[in-house]
N, C-alpha and C positions, 0 to 999 in steps of 0.2 A: 504494500500500500504506500509506503514511503515514496517510492519512485513515482507512482502515479500522482500522488498528491502534490508533488513538486513540479509537475508538468503544467503547461498552459494550454488552453483551448486553441485550436487552429481554425482559421476560417473554413467554412464548409460551403460547397456549391449546391444549389438546388439540383436534385436528381443525381447527386454524387453516389459513389458506391457505398453499399451497406457492408458491415463487417460479415465475414464468413462465420459459420458455426464454430469452426476450430479456433478462430481468433477470439470469439466470445468465450468459449470454454477456457481458453488460456487466461484471459484477463479476469474472469469472474472468480477464479481461485484466489486472486489478490483482494477480493471484497467478500469475505465470508458471511457478512450480515445482509447482503443484497441478493435479490432474486431476479432472474430474467423472466419477465412476464410478457403477455401480449395484450395490448389495449387497442381496441378499434382496428385490429389487424396489423398493428405495428409492434415490433419488439421494443421493450423498454426495461430499464433497471428500476426496481422498487425496493423500498425499505420502510418499515414502520418502526418508529422510535417511541418508547413510552416515557411518560413524565408523571410526576406526582400530582399535577394539577393543570388547569388550563393556562395559567400564567407561564409555566415552564414550557408548555407546548407552543404558546404564542411567541415567546422569546426566541425559541429555536427557529420557528418559521421566519421571523425577522432576520435572523442570522443567515439562514439559507438564502433568503431574498437578497440580502446585501452581497453575498458571495456571487449569486447569479448575475446581478447587475454589473459587478466588476468584470466578470468573464463574458458578458453579453450572451449568456447561454441560460435559458430559463426553464425550470422544471414545473411540473404540476405539484402543488402542495395542498394536502388535505389536512386541515387542522381541526382537531376535535378535543374534547375534554380528556386530558391525559395522554394524548398521542398525536403524532404527526406522521403522515405517509408521504414520502417523497418519490416522485417518478421522474427519471431522467431519460430522455431520448432526443434524437436530432430530427426535428420536424422537416428540415430541408432534404434529408435523405430518406425519410419515411421509416426510420428504424434506428439501430444502434450505430454509434460512431465512437472512436476512441475518446472523444471529448466527454461522452457520457460517463465513461469509467473514470476519467480524470475528475469530473465534478462529483461523482459518488465518493471517491477517495477524499476529496476536499471536504465534502459533507461530513464524512466520518471524523475528520480532524476537528471539526467543531465540537464534537462530543468528548474529546480527550480532556 
């Protein structure tokens, strides 16, 4: 994870190539708390993080939002009482890109 968390997002082009299944399998091993899911037919990374209360969940949501703004790469965030679910995928490619793994690793860093 350390290596991914230190990387920066690279610009993506619309319709660019998606990651292969073997690339995804290799990188997901570095993110043990994340899942590869499919939402509306597109692969994404997802993780649900639990908190003691709504305030903790809301503070984490804000941190992820600030991280996303800096990288210009934005997730879907679902904030509920005591938990936040984060979904990363690259809309321009219609699936997963290395950037999503980078941002997932950076998200994990927020929890350290």
